[in-house]
C-alpha positions as CSV (number, residue, x, y, z in Angstrom):
1,M,16.8,0.2,-3.4
2,F,13.5,1.3,-4.9
3,L,11.9,1.5,-8.3
4,K,11.4,5.2,-9.1
5,N,9.7,5.1,-12.5
6,T,6.4,3.8,-11.1
7,W,3.3,4.9,-9.2
8,Y,3.1,4.7,-5.4
9,V,0.3,5.5,-3.0
10,A,1.3,8.6,-1.2
11,A,-1.7,9.6,0.8
12,T,-5.4,9.4,1.2
13,P,-7.4,12.5,0.0
14,N,-8.5,13.5,3.5
15,E,-4.9,13.9,4.5
16,I,-4.5,17.0,2.3
17,D,-8.0,18.5,2.4
18,D,-7.2,21.4,4.6
19,K,-3.5,21.9,4.5
20,P,-0.3,20.7,2.8
21,L,1.1,17.3,3.7
22,G,4.8,16.6,3.9
23,R,5.7,13.0,3.2
24,T,8.9,11.2,2.2
25,I,8.5,8.8,-0.7
26,C,11.5,6.6,-1.8
27,G,13.9,9.0,0.0
28,E,12.4,12.1,-1.5
29,A,10.8,14.8,0.7
30,I,7.6,15.9,-1.1
31,A,4.9,18.4,-0.2
32,F,1.4,17.5,-1.4
33,Y,-1.4,20.1,-1.5
34,R,-4.5,21.1,-3.5
35,G,-3.8,23.7,-6.1
36,E,-6.0,25.4,-8.6
37,A,-9.5,23.8,-9.1
38,N,-8.8,21.7,-6.0
39,K,-6.4,19.5,-8.1
40,V,-3.7,17.7,-6.1
41,A,-0.1,18.9,-6.7
42,A,3.2,17.6,-5.5
43,V,6.5,19.5,-5.3
44,E,9.8,19.1,-3.5
45,D,9.4,19.9,0.2
46,F,12.1,22.6,0.0
47,C,11.7,26.3,-0.2
48,P,14.3,27.8,-2.6
49,H,14.7,30.8,-0.4
50,R,16.0,29.3,2.9
51,G,15.3,25.6,2.6
52,A,12.2,25.6,4.9
53,P,9.8,22.8,4.5
54,L,7.0,24.0,2.2
55,S,4.6,21.5,3.9
56,L,4.7,23.8,7.0
57,G,3.0,26.5,4.9
58,Y,-0.5,27.0,3.7
59,V,-2.5,27.1,0.4
60,S,-3.8,30.4,-0.9
61,E,-5.8,30.7,-4.2
62,G,-4.2,27.5,-5.4
63,K,-0.6,28.5,-4.6
64,L,1.5,26.9,-1.9
65,V,2.8,29.6,0.4
66,C,5.9,29.0,2.5
67,G,5.2,29.4,6.2
68,Y,8.6,31.0,6.8
69,H,8.8,34.2,4.6
70,G,5.7,34.0,2.4
71,L,7.2,32.8,-0.9
72,E,4.5,31.5,-3.2
73,M,5.1,28.4,-5.2
74,G,3.3,27.1,-8.3
75,C,2.4,23.5,-8.9
76,Q,5.2,23.1,-11.5
77,G,7.9,24.1,-9.0
78,K,8.4,27.7,-10.1
79,T,8.3,30.6,-7.6
80,I,5.4,32.9,-8.5
81,A,5.8,35.7,-5.9
82,M,7.3,36.8,-2.6
83,P,6.5,39.9,-0.6
84,G,8.8,42.7,-1.5
85,Q,11.1,40.6,-3.8
86,R,11.7,40.0,-7.4
87,V,11.5,36.2,-8.0
88,R,12.3,35.9,-11.7
89,G,15.7,34.4,-11.1
90,F,14.6,32.0,-8.3
91,P,15.6,28.4,-9.2
92,A,12.8,25.9,-9.8
93,I,12.3,23.0,-7.4
94,K,11.2,19.5,-8.5
95,S,7.6,18.8,-9.2
96,Y,6.1,15.3,-9.3
97,P,3.3,13.7,-11.4
98,V,0.5,13.1,-9.0
99,V,-3.0,11.6,-9.6
100,E,-6.1,11.3,-7.4
101,R,-7.8,8.0,-8.2
102,Y,-9.6,5.1,-6.4
103,G,-9.6,6.9,-3.1
104,F,-5.8,7.4,-3.0
105,I,-3.3,10.0,-4.0
106,W,-0.7,8.4,-6.3
107,V,2.8,9.9,-7.0
108,W,5.5,9.1,-9.5
109,P,8.9,9.8,-7.9
110,G,11.0,9.1,-11.1
111,D,11.3,10.7,-14.5
112,P,8.1,12.8,-15.1
113,A,8.3,12.2,-18.8
114,Q,7.7,8.5,-18.2
115,A,4.7,8.9,-16.0
116,D,1.7,7.1,-17.6
117,E,-1.6,7.2,-15.7
118,A,-2.7,4.1,-17.5
119,K,-0.1,2.2,-15.3
120,I,-2.1,2.9,-12.1
121,P,-3.6,-0.4,-11.1
122,H,-7.3,-0.7,-11.6
123,M,-9.4,-1.3,-8.5
124,D,-12.6,-3.2,-9.4
125,W,-14.1,-2.6,-6.0
126,Y,-13.8,1.2,-6.1
127,D,-17.1,3.1,-6.4
128,N,-18.9,-0.2,-7.0
129,P,-22.2,-0.7,-5.2
130,E,-21.5,-4.4,-4.7
131,W,-18.4,-3.7,-2.6
132,A,-17.6,-1.9,0.6
133,Y,-14.1,-0.7,1.6
134,G,-12.5,0.4,4.9
135,G,-8.8,0.8,5.6
136,G,-6.1,2.8,7.3
137,L,-2.4,3.7,7.4
138,Y,0.5,2.6,9.5
139,H,4.1,3.9,9.6
140,I,6.4,1.0,10.1
141,A,10.1,1.0,10.7
142,C,11.1,-1.7,8.3
143,D,12.4,-2.4,4.8
144,Y,9.5,-2.5,2.4
145,R,10.6,-5.9,1.2
146,L,10.0,-7.4,4.6
147,M,6.4,-6.4,4.4
148,I,6.2,-8.0,1.0
149,D,7.7,-11.2,2.4
150,N,5.1,-11.1,5.2
151,L,2.1,-10.7,2.9
152,M,3.3,-13.3,0.4
153,D,3.7,-16.0,3.1
154,L,0.6,-16.2,5.2
155,T,1.9,-19.2,7.2
156,H,2.7,-16.7,9.9
157,E,-1.0,-16.2,10.6
158,T,-1.0,-19.4,12.6
159,Y,1.4,-17.8,15.1
160,V,1.2,-14.0,14.9
161,H,-2.6,-13.9,14.5
162,A,-3.6,-16.9,16.4
163,T,-6.7,-15.3,18.0
164,S,-8.2,-13.8,14.8
165,I,-7.3,-15.3,11.4
166,G,-4.8,-18.0,12.3
167,Q,-5.4,-21.7,12.4
168,K,-3.3,-24.9,12.2
169,E,-4.7,-25.9,8.8
170,I,-2.7,-23.0,7.2
171,D,0.5,-24.8,8.3
172,E,-0.8,-28.1,7.2
173,T,-1.9,-27.1,3.7
174,P,0.8,-26.6,1.1
175,C,0.8,-23.4,-1.0
176,K,1.6,-23.0,-4.7
177,T,3.7,-20.1,-6.1
178,T,3.8,-19.1,-9.7
179,T,5.3,-16.1,-11.6
180,E,3.3,-14.6,-14.4
181,G,5.4,-11.9,-16.0
182,D,6.0,-9.3,-13.3
183,M,3.2,-10.7,-11.1
184,V,3.9,-13.4,-8.4
185,V,0.9,-15.4,-7.2
186,T,0.9,-17.6,-4.0
187,S,-2.3,-19.5,-3.3
188,R,-3.5,-21.9,-0.6
189,F,-6.9,-23.7,-0.6
190,M,-8.2,-25.4,2.6
191,S,-11.1,-27.8,2.5
192,G,-13.5,-28.9,5.2
193,I,-12.1,-26.9,8.1
194,Q,-13.7,-24.8,10.9
195,P,-13.5,-21.1,10.3
196,P,-11.3,-19.0,12.6
197,P,-12.8,-16.2,14.7
198,F,-12.6,-13.5,12.1
199,W,-14.3,-15.5,9.5
200,K,-16.9,-16.8,11.9
201,M,-17.9,-13.1,12.2
202,G,-17.8,-12.7,8.5
203,L,-20.2,-15.7,8.0
204,R,-22.6,-14.4,10.6
205,A,-22.6,-11.0,9.0
206,N,-23.6,-12.6,5.7
207,N,-26.4,-14.5,7.4
208,L,-24.5,-17.8,7.2
209,A,-24.0,-20.4,9.9
210,D,-20.5,-20.2,11.5
211,D,-20.4,-23.6,13.1
212,V,-20.2,-25.8,9.9
213,P,-17.2,-26.9,7.9
214,V,-16.0,-24.4,5.3
215,D,-13.6,-24.2,2.4
216,R,-11.1,-21.3,2.9
217,W,-8.8,-19.7,0.3
218,Q,-5.9,-17.2,0.3
219,I,-4.6,-16.0,-3.1
220,C,-1.8,-13.4,-2.8
221,R,-0.8,-11.4,-5.8
222,F,2.3,-9.2,-5.8
223,T,2.7,-6.6,-8.5
224,P,5.6,-4.1,-8.7
225,P,6.6,-1.8,-7.2
226,S,5.2,-3.1,-3.9
227,H,1.4,-3.8,-4.2
228,V,-0.1,-7.0,-2.7
229,M,-3.7,-7.8,-3.2
230,I,-5.0,-10.9,-1.4
231,E,-8.2,-12.7,-2.2
232,V,-9.5,-14.2,1.0
233,G,-12.7,-15.9,2.1
234,V,-14.7,-18.9,3.3
235,A,-17.6,-20.7,1.8
236,H,-19.9,-23.4,3.3
237,Q,-18.4,-26.7,2.2
238,G,-20.0,-28.4,-0.8
239,H,-20.9,-25.2,-2.7
240,G,-17.8,-24.8,-4.8
241,G,-15.3,-23.2,-2.5
242,Y,-13.8,-20.1,-4.1
243,D,-16.4,-20.3,-6.9
244,A,-19.4,-20.6,-4.5
245,P,-22.3,-18.2,-5.0
246,N,-22.2,-15.0,-3.0
247,D,-25.0,-16.2,-0.7
248,K,-22.9,-19.2,0.4
249,K,-19.6,-17.4,1.2
250,A,-17.9,-14.4,2.8
251,Y,-15.4,-13.0,0.2
252,S,-13.0,-10.1,0.5
253,V,-9.8,-8.7,-1.0
254,V,-7.1,-7.5,1.4
255,V,-5.6,-4.3,-0.1
256,D,-2.0,-3.6,0.7
257,F,-0.1,-0.7,-0.8
258,I,3.5,-0.6,0.6
259,T,5.2,2.7,0.0
260,P,8.9,3.0,0.9
261,E,9.8,6.0,2.9
262,T,13.5,5.2,3.4
263,E,15.5,2.0,3.2
264,T,14.2,1.0,6.6
265,S,10.7,2.6,6.9
266,I,7.4,2.4,5.0
267,H,4.0,4.0,4.7
268,Y,1.7,1.0,4.8
269,F,-1.8,1.7,3.4
270,W,-4.0,-1.3,4.4
271,G,-7.6,-2.1,3.9
272,M,-10.3,-4.7,3.0
273,A,-12.7,-4.6,0.1
274,R,-15.7,-6.7,1.0
275,K,-18.2,-8.3,-1.4
276,F,-21.0,-9.0,1.1
277,K,-23.3,-6.7,2.9
278,P,-21.8,-3.6,1.3
279,E,-24.5,-1.4,2.7
280,D,-23.7,-2.2,6.4
281,R,-21.5,0.6,7.5
282,A,-21.3,-0.7,11.1
283,L,-19.8,-4.0,9.7
284,T,-17.3,-2.0,7.6
285,A,-16.2,-0.2,10.8
286,T,-16.0,-3.5,12.7
287,I,-13.9,-5.1,10.0
288,R,-11.6,-2.1,9.8
289,D,-11.0,-2.1,13.5
290,G,-10.4,-5.8,13.6
291,Q,-8.0,-5.6,10.6
292,G,-6.2,-2.7,12.2
293,K,-5.5,-4.8,15.3
294,I,-4.3,-7.7,13.1
295,F,-1.8,-5.5,11.2
296,A,-0.7,-3.9,14.5
297,E,0.6,-7.4,15.4
298,D,2.5,-7.5,12.1
299,L,3.9,-4.0,12.9
300,E,5.6,-5.1,16.1
301,M,7.0,-8.2,14.5
302,L,8.4,-6.5,11.5
303,E,10.0,-3.6,13.4
304,R,11.7,-6.1,15.8
305,Q,12.8,-8.2,12.8
306,Q,14.3,-5.1,11.1
307,K,16.3,-4.3,14.3
308,N,17.7,-7.8,14.4
309,L,18.7,-7.7,10.7
310,L,20.5,-4.4,11.2
311,A,22.3,-5.7,14.3
312,H,23.4,-8.8,12.5
313,P,24.0,-8.0,8.8
314,E,26.5,-10.9,8.4
315,R,23.9,-13.6,9.2
316,A,22.4,-15.5,6.3
317,L,18.7,-16.2,6.5
318,L,17.1,-19.6,5.7
319,M,14.9,-19.9,2.7
320,L,12.1,-22.5,3.0
321,N,9.4,-23.6,0.6
322,I,6.9,-21.3,2.4
323,D,9.2,-18.3,1.4
324,A,8.7,-18.8,-2.3
325,G,6.3,-15.9,-2.7
326,G,8.6,-13.4,-1.1
327,V,11.7,-14.8,-2.9
328,Q,10.1,-14.6,-6.3
329,S,8.7,-11.1,-5.6
330,R,12.2,-10.0,-4.7
331,R,13.6,-11.5,-7.9
332,V,11.1,-9.5,-9.9
333,L,12.0,-6.3,-8.0
334,D,15.8,-6.9,-8.4
335,R,15.3,-7.4,-12.2
336,L,13.3,-4.3,-12.6
337,I,15.5,-2.1,-10.4
338,A,18.6,-3.3,-12.4
339,Q,16.8,-2.5,-15.7
340,E,16.0,1.0,-14.4
341,A,19.5,1.6,-13.2
342,A,20.8,0.6,-16.6
343,Q,18.9,3.4,-18.3
344,P,20.9,6.5,-19.3
345,S,21.2,9.0,-16.4
346,S,19.5,11.7,-18.5
347,V,16.4,9.6,-18.7
348,L,16.2,9.2,-14.9
349,A,16.9,12.9,-14.1
350,A,14.0,14.6,-12.6
């Protein structure tokens, strides 16, 4: 069950620089490519001639050419030409609203008439000289809501990420969860603790001592359809914690775009936007590599969890206070999906 009338991250620009990209989003097979004036386009990954995947073709003069028999497709889903054939009566295939913004390719898999570019979430850190960003992409065989659960309950860090960002104080410090409209916020503030290995590195990188008590924070924000932004960081104790000046803390935002592929698989676009030493490219690479290893640990856990849930659909799962962020996020999703399903079918038709 997915929201369709919304924007999802579909790809990064470098994935479609040279050739088309085939990617399934919310159960829909889509071919992404650069059309006229290098503008990104997205159409159904289905050639109307013999059903071949258009993503296996190539781009010529802004047109997507089927790699099977040379049919040329326009960005609006209409066949333009085919060698030796009249194409006027060829049926159109679906096209999708698509936007390149903030270093990502965004797609709207629902009703094109409802696509509003103003609804793409704003990224304060993008193209901002005070920030640096590095990230990656994982394909994970799990329900997208399991990843939302994972990110909205960081208690698991103590166990899954014990050698990097986990520490016992996460377990020992209660979190607070609130719902603000369609946004769910779970926050945890820890005072006077020792930084874990990842944050020791962050402190050193910002020319700060790593062997003194710090205040640490985790503020997880879920927004539909499946975006989670997490403010994280540490500051030398006694300087205001979260509100400490930049020269007394290491502060970042963990960027999580969770795009459903199918009911049990996702494209997970992960990254970290950092507000210290933005000019240090080596540090960006080090953090990206470290974060990639951390999320690889989540990958294994989530895929094994999904297998267990599929094998035992009759089992009820326990809900604890630490699950509040995920539970509230699912309630928001359920409400919005029900609202979308209640719309007239003609509105949802693509």
